[in-house]
C-alpha positions as a printed Julia matrix, in Angstrom:
505×3 Matrix{Float64}:
  99.28  68.33  32.22
 100.07  64.84  31.07
  99.3   63.63  34.53
  95.85  65.34  34.5
  95.05  63.78  31.11
  95.94  60.37  32.39
  93.59  60.83  35.32
  90.69  61.83  32.99
  91.37  58.87  30.74
  91.34  56.51  33.68
  88.04  57.92  34.9
  86.4   57.5   31.49
  87.7   53.98  31.13
  86.41  53.0   34.54
  83.04  54.54  33.7
  82.84  52.53  30.48
  83.7   49.34  32.28
  81.09  49.98  35.0
  78.46  50.79  32.4
  79.08  47.6   30.51
  78.92  45.61  33.71
  75.65  47.21  34.74
  74.14  46.57  31.31
  75.22  42.97  31.39
  73.56  42.45  34.79
  70.34  44.23  33.85
  69.68  42.29  30.65
  69.22  38.85  32.27
  67.01  40.44  34.92
  64.61  41.87  32.3
  64.44  38.55  30.48
  63.78  36.77  33.73
  61.09  39.3   34.56
  59.37  38.69  31.23
  59.67  34.93  31.65
  58.24  35.19  35.14
  55.38  37.36  33.86
  54.66  34.86  31.11
  54.69  32.03  33.62
  52.35  33.99  35.9
  49.95  34.59  33.01
  50.06  30.91  32.17
  49.31  29.97  35.78
  46.45  32.5   35.88
  45.02  31.02  32.68
  45.27  27.57  34.15
  43.53  28.81  37.27
  40.78  30.34  35.13
  40.38  27.04  33.39
  40.09  25.11  36.63
  38.99  27.22  39.6
  36.55  29.78  38.04
  34.15  27.24  36.48
  33.92  25.55  39.86
  32.88  28.87  41.41
  30.19  29.38  38.75
  28.95  25.86  39.35
  28.69  26.56  43.07
  26.71  29.76  42.46
  24.32  27.98  40.07
  23.76  25.17  42.52
  23.2   27.61  45.36
  20.68  29.6   43.27
  18.82  26.43  42.36
  18.75  25.35  46.01
  17.45  28.76  47.14
  14.82  28.69  44.37
  13.6   25.28  45.5
  13.46  26.46  49.11
  11.39  29.52  48.12
   8.92  27.51  46.05
   6.67  26.8   49.0
   3.07  25.59  48.92
   1.72  29.05  48.13
   4.05  29.46  45.15
   3.15  26.01  43.8
  -0.58  26.66  44.28
  -0.25  29.99  42.47
   1.51  28.28  39.56
  -1.34  25.76  39.28
  -4.3   28.12  39.52
  -3.17  31.49  38.11
  -3.49  30.48  34.42
  -7.21  29.72  34.97
  -8.11  32.99  36.76
  -9.89  35.4   34.41
 -10.78  39.09  34.34
 -14.4   39.96  33.57
 -15.34  43.32  32.1
 -19.14  43.52  32.12
 -21.14  46.14  30.22
 -24.54  46.79  31.76
 -27.4   49.15  31.04
 -29.88  50.96  33.21
 -32.92  52.92  32.13
 -33.12  56.43  33.51
 -36.26  58.49  33.22
 -36.69  62.23  32.86
 -39.57  63.27  35.15
 -42.57  64.82  33.46
 -42.75  68.58  33.83
 -45.77  70.73  34.64
 -46.0   71.6   30.95
 -46.1   67.9   30.05
 -48.97  67.39  32.48
 -50.81  70.41  31.02
 -50.62  69.11  27.47
 -51.59  65.61  28.57
 -54.49  66.47  30.86
 -55.9   69.59  29.17
 -55.4   68.85  25.51
 -55.48  65.09  25.76
 -52.07  64.71  24.16
 -49.96  61.83  25.3
 -46.46  62.89  26.21
 -44.8   59.95  27.96
 -41.73  60.34  30.19
 -38.53  60.34  28.16
 -36.41  57.32  28.98
 -32.77  57.03  28.1
 -30.32  54.19  28.51
 -27.07  54.66  30.37
 -24.27  52.18  29.79
 -21.72  51.45  32.47
 -18.97  48.89  33.07
 -18.3   46.76  36.12
 -15.26  44.62  36.77
 -14.88  41.25  38.42
 -13.02  37.98  38.39
 -13.75  34.33  37.71
 -12.09  30.94  37.39
 -12.22  28.45  34.51
 -13.13  25.11  36.1
 -13.75  23.05  32.98
 -11.65  22.69  29.78
 -14.83  23.32  27.78
 -14.63  26.96  28.88
 -17.06  27.1   31.82
 -16.28  29.86  34.31
 -17.5   30.22  37.9
 -18.14  33.72  39.23
 -20.64  35.66  41.35
 -24.13  36.38  40.05
 -23.82  40.01  41.12
 -20.77  40.38  38.84
 -22.69  39.49  35.65
 -26.19  40.57  36.66
 -28.03  42.24  33.72
 -24.93  41.94  31.53
 -25.25  43.12  27.94
 -21.73  42.12  26.98
 -18.97  40.28  28.85
 -15.3   40.52  27.93
 -13.18  37.7   29.36
  -9.38  37.94  29.44
  -7.17  35.1   30.61
  -3.63  35.63  31.98
  -1.88  34.63  28.76
  -3.58  37.63  27.14
  -6.26  35.92  25.04
  -9.6   37.71  24.98
 -13.02  36.09  24.54
 -16.71  37.0   24.45
 -18.45  35.51  27.47
 -22.04  34.28  27.62
 -24.02  33.83  30.83
 -25.26  30.24  30.84
 -27.25  30.71  34.03
 -27.18  32.05  37.56
 -28.73  31.75  40.99
 -29.2   35.16  42.57
 -30.12  33.65  45.93
 -26.81  31.79  46.2
 -24.93  34.52  44.24
 -23.36  32.02  41.82
 -23.2   32.29  38.02
 -21.7   30.28  35.17
 -20.2   32.05  32.14
 -18.94  30.25  29.03
 -16.25  31.09  26.51
 -15.25  29.28  23.33
 -11.55  28.51  22.94
  -8.88  25.88  22.48
  -6.41  24.55  25.06
  -8.05  26.53  27.85
  -6.4   26.25  31.27
  -8.64  25.17  34.12
  -8.4   24.83  37.89
  -9.28  21.79  39.97
 -12.27  22.08  42.31
 -11.66  20.85  45.86
 -13.84  19.86  48.83
 -15.05  22.71  51.05
 -16.41  20.25  53.61
 -12.85  19.2   54.42
 -11.41  22.56  55.57
  -9.48  23.27  58.76
  -9.47  26.6   60.57
  -5.95  27.99  60.39
  -4.84  26.27  57.17
  -3.53  28.31  54.25
  -6.06  30.21  52.14
  -4.94  31.86  48.9
  -7.16  34.43  47.17
  -6.88  35.11  43.44
  -8.46  37.89  41.46
  -8.02  41.14  39.64
  -8.45  43.92  42.21
  -9.36  47.29  40.7
  -9.71  45.7   37.28
  -7.29  46.82  34.58
  -5.89  49.83  36.47
  -2.64  47.91  36.82
  -2.57  47.26  33.04
  -1.78  43.6   33.59
  -3.85  40.49  32.97
  -1.93  38.43  35.52
  -4.06  37.82  38.65
  -3.11  39.13  42.05
  -2.31  36.52  44.69
  -2.85  37.19  48.4
  -2.34  34.68  51.17
  -3.84  34.2   54.6
  -5.59  31.5   56.53
  -9.06  30.06  56.95
 -10.24  32.35  59.76
 -13.58  30.66  60.41
 -16.1   28.27  58.89
 -19.91  28.12  58.71
 -20.32  31.89  59.02
 -23.93  33.06  58.64
 -24.31  36.67  57.52
 -27.34  38.58  58.75
 -29.69  39.16  55.86
 -30.8   42.67  54.93
 -34.58  42.94  54.38
 -34.02  44.04  50.75
 -31.24  41.54  50.1
 -31.88  38.76  47.62
 -28.81  36.69  48.47
 -28.57  34.2   51.31
 -25.03  34.15  52.66
 -25.02  31.06  54.83
 -22.27  28.67  55.88
 -19.64  31.01  54.4
 -15.87  30.61  54.57
 -14.11  33.49  56.34
 -10.51  34.36  55.48
  -8.0   37.1   56.21
  -6.42  36.83  52.75
  -6.77  40.31  51.24
  -9.85  40.67  49.0
 -10.42  44.01  47.27
 -12.87  45.51  44.74
 -12.58  43.47  41.56
 -11.78  40.24  43.42
 -15.45  39.2   43.48
 -15.91  35.91  41.67
 -12.26  34.91  41.91
 -11.22  31.61  43.51
 -10.16  30.93  47.08
  -7.6   28.12  46.96
  -6.03  25.73  49.48
  -2.32  24.91  49.82
  -2.46  22.09  47.25
  -3.94  24.31  44.52
  -7.61  23.26  44.74
 -10.45  25.77  44.54
 -12.35  25.69  47.84
 -14.5   28.8   47.49
 -15.62  31.76  45.39
 -14.58  35.15  46.81
 -17.77  37.14  47.31
 -17.55  40.14  49.64
 -15.7   41.77  52.54
 -16.57  43.62  55.71
 -14.89  47.01  55.55
 -15.16  50.55  56.87
 -12.52  51.91  54.5
 -13.77  50.36  51.21
 -10.59  48.27  51.18
  -9.46  44.98  52.62
  -9.39  44.79  56.4
  -8.77  41.08  56.65
 -12.41  40.0   56.92
 -13.39  38.39  53.64
 -15.98  35.77  52.79
 -16.21  33.08  50.13
 -19.02  30.8   48.98
 -18.07  27.16  49.69
 -17.16  25.42  46.46
 -19.37  22.39  47.23
 -22.4   24.66  47.1
 -21.2   26.26  43.87
 -20.67  22.8   42.33
 -24.33  21.89  42.81
 -25.52  25.15  41.26
 -23.05  24.96  38.36
 -24.01  21.35  37.66
 -27.69  22.3   37.34
 -26.92  25.28  35.12
 -24.73  23.28  32.73
 -27.12  20.33  32.53
 -30.48  22.11  32.6
 -29.71  25.75  31.75
 -31.08  26.83  35.12
 -30.95  25.94  38.79
 -33.44  23.18  39.44
 -35.29  24.15  42.61
 -36.75  21.5   44.84
 -40.38  21.82  45.9
 -41.29  20.41  49.29
 -44.56  22.26  49.68
 -44.33  23.69  53.2
 -44.23  27.3   54.37
 -42.59  28.02  57.67
 -42.0   30.67  60.32
 -39.16  30.95  62.82
 -40.06  29.81  66.34
 -39.33  32.58  68.86
 -39.42  32.19  72.66
 -42.64  34.24  72.76
 -44.25  32.15  70.02
 -43.14  28.94  71.74
 -44.7   30.09  75.0
 -47.96  31.19  73.44
 -48.34  27.92  71.51
 -47.07  25.82  74.43
 -44.31  24.34  72.28
 -41.75  22.03  73.85
 -38.82  23.69  72.01
 -37.91  27.33  71.42
 -35.86  26.86  68.25
 -36.81  25.58  64.82
 -39.51  26.48  62.32
 -43.23  26.0   62.61
 -45.21  24.94  59.55
 -47.75  27.63  58.7
 -49.19  26.05  55.53
 -48.87  22.95  53.35
 -49.59  22.9   49.62
 -52.18  20.42  48.44
 -50.77  17.44  46.54
 -47.26  18.41  47.53
 -44.5   16.03  48.75
 -44.99  17.42  52.26
 -48.72  16.82  52.15
 -48.24  13.28  50.86
 -45.72  12.59  53.64
 -48.21  13.7   56.3
 -46.77  17.05  57.43
 -49.37  19.55  58.55
 -49.77  23.05  59.9
 -48.46  23.41  63.45
 -45.63  20.86  63.12
 -42.28  22.22  64.33
 -39.36  21.16  62.13
 -36.14  20.79  64.1
 -33.86  18.89  61.7
 -33.53  18.08  58.02
 -31.14  15.32  57.01
 -29.66  15.54  60.52
 -28.9   19.26  60.03
 -30.27  21.57  62.7
 -33.0   23.92  61.45
 -32.93  26.89  63.81
 -34.85  29.46  61.77
 -36.6   30.07  58.45
 -33.31  31.01  56.74
 -31.89  27.6   57.62
 -34.93  25.99  56.08
 -34.77  28.17  52.95
 -31.14  27.24  52.39
 -31.82  23.55  52.94
 -34.74  23.58  50.52
 -32.68  25.49  47.94
 -29.83  22.99  48.06
 -32.1   19.94  48.06
 -32.31  18.04  44.77
 -35.59  17.03  43.12
 -35.92  13.27  43.17
 -33.5   12.78  46.1
 -35.13  11.64  49.34
 -34.76  13.79  52.46
 -35.56  13.06  56.1
 -37.37  15.63  58.22
 -37.55  15.52  62.02
 -40.4   17.44  63.61
 -42.34  17.75  66.83
 -46.1   17.3   66.99
 -48.06  17.38  70.23
 -44.8   17.34  72.19
 -43.54  14.17  70.53
 -40.62  13.96  68.13
 -41.38  12.27  64.83
 -39.74  11.96  61.42
 -40.84  11.42  57.85
 -39.07  10.81  54.56
 -40.19  12.59  51.42
 -38.92  13.2   47.91
 -39.0   16.83  46.67
 -40.33  17.53  43.22
 -39.1   20.1   40.71
 -40.53  23.56  41.37
 -43.08  24.46  38.73
 -42.29  27.62  36.8
 -44.91  30.34  36.81
 -44.44  30.58  33.05
 -45.67  27.01  32.64
 -49.1   28.08  33.94
 -49.14  31.5   32.27
 -51.33  32.84  29.47
 -50.16  35.3   26.79
 -52.21  38.48  26.28
 -52.35  40.57  23.1
 -49.74  43.03  24.42
 -47.13  40.28  24.8
 -47.42  39.81  28.57
 -47.46  36.37  30.17
 -49.74  36.45  33.2
 -50.81  33.83  35.72
 -53.6   33.55  38.3
 -52.68  34.03  41.96
 -53.28  30.6   43.44
 -52.52  29.86  47.08
 -49.21  28.28  46.05
 -48.25  31.3   43.92
 -49.27  33.68  46.71
 -47.08  31.87  49.25
 -44.18  31.6   46.86
 -44.28  35.34  46.09
 -45.4   36.27  49.63
 -48.57  37.94  48.37
 -51.38  38.38  50.91
 -54.15  39.5   48.55
 -55.07  36.97  45.85
 -56.83  39.51  43.61
 -55.05  40.29  40.37
 -52.65  38.49  38.04
 -48.9   38.0   38.21
 -46.58  38.96  35.37
 -44.59  35.83  34.5
 -42.66  37.26  31.56
 -42.72  39.31  28.36
 -42.45  38.49  24.68
 -39.24  40.32  23.64
 -40.75  41.24  20.25
 -44.04  42.57  21.58
 -45.51  45.97  22.48
 -45.13  45.11  26.16
 -41.37  44.54  25.8
 -40.77  48.27  26.36
 -43.13  48.55  29.31
 -41.59  48.98  32.75
 -42.93  45.68  34.06
 -40.96  42.89  35.68
 -41.6   39.22  36.42
 -43.49  38.79  39.72
 -45.18  42.2   39.39
 -48.85  41.93  40.38
 -51.36  43.78  38.18
 -54.12  44.83  40.56
 -56.14  47.23  38.37
 -56.59  48.4   34.78
 -57.81  51.98  34.92
 -60.41  52.08  37.7
 -61.41  48.43  37.29
 -60.24  45.88  39.88
 -58.88  42.57  38.63
 -60.04  39.48  40.48
 -58.45  36.83  38.28
 -57.15  36.16  34.78
 -60.68  35.88  33.38
 -61.49  39.41  34.49
 -58.08  40.59  33.26
 -58.57  39.26  29.73
 -62.13  40.64  29.65
 -60.75  44.14  30.32
 -57.86  43.66  27.89
 -60.25  42.78  25.07
 -61.89  46.22  25.41
 -58.65  48.06  24.7
 -58.12  49.07  21.09
 -54.97  49.89  19.17
 -53.67  53.34  20.12
 -55.52  53.5   23.47
 -53.69  54.81  26.52
 -54.45  53.25  29.89
 -53.03  52.99  33.41
 -52.04  49.85  35.28
 -51.92  49.66  39.07
 -48.9   47.51  39.88
 -47.77  45.96  43.16
 -44.04  45.35  43.41
 -42.25  44.3   46.61
 -45.3   45.24  48.65
 -45.59  48.77  47.18
 -48.22  50.09  44.76
 -47.49  52.4   41.82
 -49.16  53.56  38.62
 -47.83  52.78  35.17
 -49.33  54.46  32.11
 -48.88  52.66  28.8
 -50.19  52.82  25.24
 -51.24  49.83  23.15
């Protein structure tokens, strides 16, 4: 028993000794572990203080380098021009007429009551684009964008909104100038459209589909100059002459009309005008008016309030192979002079009927459209040189066009408020009228009885009632017989068609 107790005591003692030894060994290890952990944290902190900022610096530098590499010519051009590209919201009006019913005719014809057709005005909004080209607030756009505008709302990319006013336009060239009043207005630089290269960058700006995207920032599309000097075949009823156009494959969509076409250095080289499309969307065939042409028109509008047309005084017809053969002409291209106005620059220079014009200022004149464009872009007071063929011999003359005389300058005002003018030979040629009987409407007094009549400038009044009009003297003789409250019918010729227009004084 004593022996067993001694054994148990020995075991316990040994266990105590081993436990103390183990505890002694473990304590320094834990302290060392904590010290090591603290040292590791210190090293990590030092690394954070030295290595991590270097990594951030590398990332920042790399981002800056990538940003610079991405800022190519298109990006830089967009940054220059975008602030000057505007959205145009144009409110227009059109007069719609309710046709007269059988009952209306009965009351009018049987009872003698006058029941005119009921007209009503329909308002509608069109959308387009433009570019501010002058810090004074002048905007270039297409004439068809602001045609017959009642109000124009102009919004620039920074969100400012202005009321726009049409300063003037040229429907033939499809160019208009709108003005806004504002401070610190951005504006784009106008370039040189005579210095373009096929294949160079072309960047189109505008606001396709108007405000559907709820953003005033312009859309930027890029392509190349696809072709130069494109002549678009003219529709018989088309007013515009699209000659010498710039063709591009930069996407142009509805709403882009009037926006700028820009080169790689951020200069405006054209005004986006129309596209060829079968899907009503962009198919990569867009056309822009050369900016050099727009500059001339805009300069006239700003300085004179209108485009100053040059008057040469000749009327021409395209030379066809059949015409050349029948007249025994030595060339089969050009225009033949069909008439010369008396006391005109052409008459004074010696041009006469039968001369075939082949060049003007060293530009080839291949047809009557070429001549019309040249005459339109000529400046009154600036000499031009015309090469022509007479009796098989090539000759040339220099002449100085004069300013085209307005029909209104020769017009007389009747008691209804209509300005009318006699149909002289010059007026007949200018308006392409074959019959010289009648008078031409040159305008209307906006505060007169005639202001509400459905008459337009260049309408020809051929008859009043059943009486033919030979000239303004006959016209005013008939007008003097009409008393207040009388109803009468005018026979009007417009665009070669005759129609009746019943009015009341």
